[in-house]
Legacy VTK file of the C-alpha trace (Angstrom):
# vtk DataFile Version 3.0
C-alpha trace
ASCII
DATASET POLYDATA
POINTS 80 float
50.285 70.369 116.225
49.403 73.557 114.456
52.068 75.522 112.578
52.509 77.914 109.668
54.569 76.874 106.662
55.682 78.783 103.604
55.320 76.392 100.686
57.105 76.982 97.385
54.850 77.624 94.402
55.824 74.412 92.596
55.090 72.340 95.713
51.761 74.120 96.246
50.790 73.287 92.674
51.679 69.620 93.215
49.631 69.595 96.424
46.648 71.155 94.636
46.889 68.537 91.885
47.029 65.738 94.466
44.024 67.164 96.330
42.043 67.210 93.076
43.218 63.726 92.099
42.427 62.054 95.431
39.583 64.197 96.734
41.334 64.318 100.120
41.628 67.532 102.090
44.729 69.713 101.870
45.562 68.761 105.477
45.343 65.042 104.711
47.379 65.446 101.520
50.157 67.434 103.215
50.338 64.979 106.135
50.431 62.014 103.769
53.190 63.572 101.638
55.275 64.504 104.690
54.793 61.083 106.271
55.772 59.343 103.044
58.861 61.506 102.545
60.031 61.125 106.136
59.608 57.353 106.136
61.423 56.970 102.796
64.297 59.054 104.158
64.936 56.420 106.832
65.148 53.477 104.429
68.055 52.964 102.036
66.831 53.478 98.478
68.978 50.666 97.101
71.195 47.948 98.391
74.591 49.206 99.598
77.330 49.545 97.008
80.060 46.989 97.540
83.426 46.621 95.838
85.107 43.266 95.716
88.878 43.440 95.860
91.395 40.944 94.624
95.187 40.779 94.715
96.682 42.199 91.527
100.218 41.094 92.251
103.407 43.045 91.727
105.561 42.888 88.576
108.656 40.785 89.020
111.689 42.701 90.226
109.648 45.387 92.050
109.100 45.710 95.788
106.880 47.663 98.156
109.951 48.569 100.235
110.671 51.801 98.291
107.398 53.380 97.174
109.028 56.236 95.223
111.080 53.760 93.190
108.000 51.589 92.658
105.961 54.557 91.398
108.767 55.614 89.062
108.898 52.101 87.658
105.132 51.821 87.211
104.296 55.411 86.116
107.586 56.449 84.572
110.111 58.993 85.877
108.447 61.905 83.996
105.052 61.260 85.631
105.755 63.657 88.519
LINES 1 81
80 0 1 2 3 4 5 6 7 8 9 10 11 12 13 14 15 16 17 18 19 20 21 22 23 24 25 26 27 28 29 30 31 32 33 34 35 36 37 38 39 40 41 42 43 44 45 46 47 48 49 50 51 52 53 54 55 56 57 58 59 60 61 62 63 64 65 66 67 68 69 70 71 72 73 74 75 76 77 78 79
């Protein structure tokens, strides 16, 4: 496929440096960089973040039946 791209100056400089470093053509360098970036985008960079939960309990004398009362007891009546 043949297409025209407008490449930012900083990216063009990086491409020029890579061409000089590897001795590959500009076409090969651009294709390699695009291929690498597109393949990396499909793989997760790290393992998924997981949170382990555990029951924290409820202070004695409190209940989940009245949430407003529970919040007042835990946060204080002036918290609102």
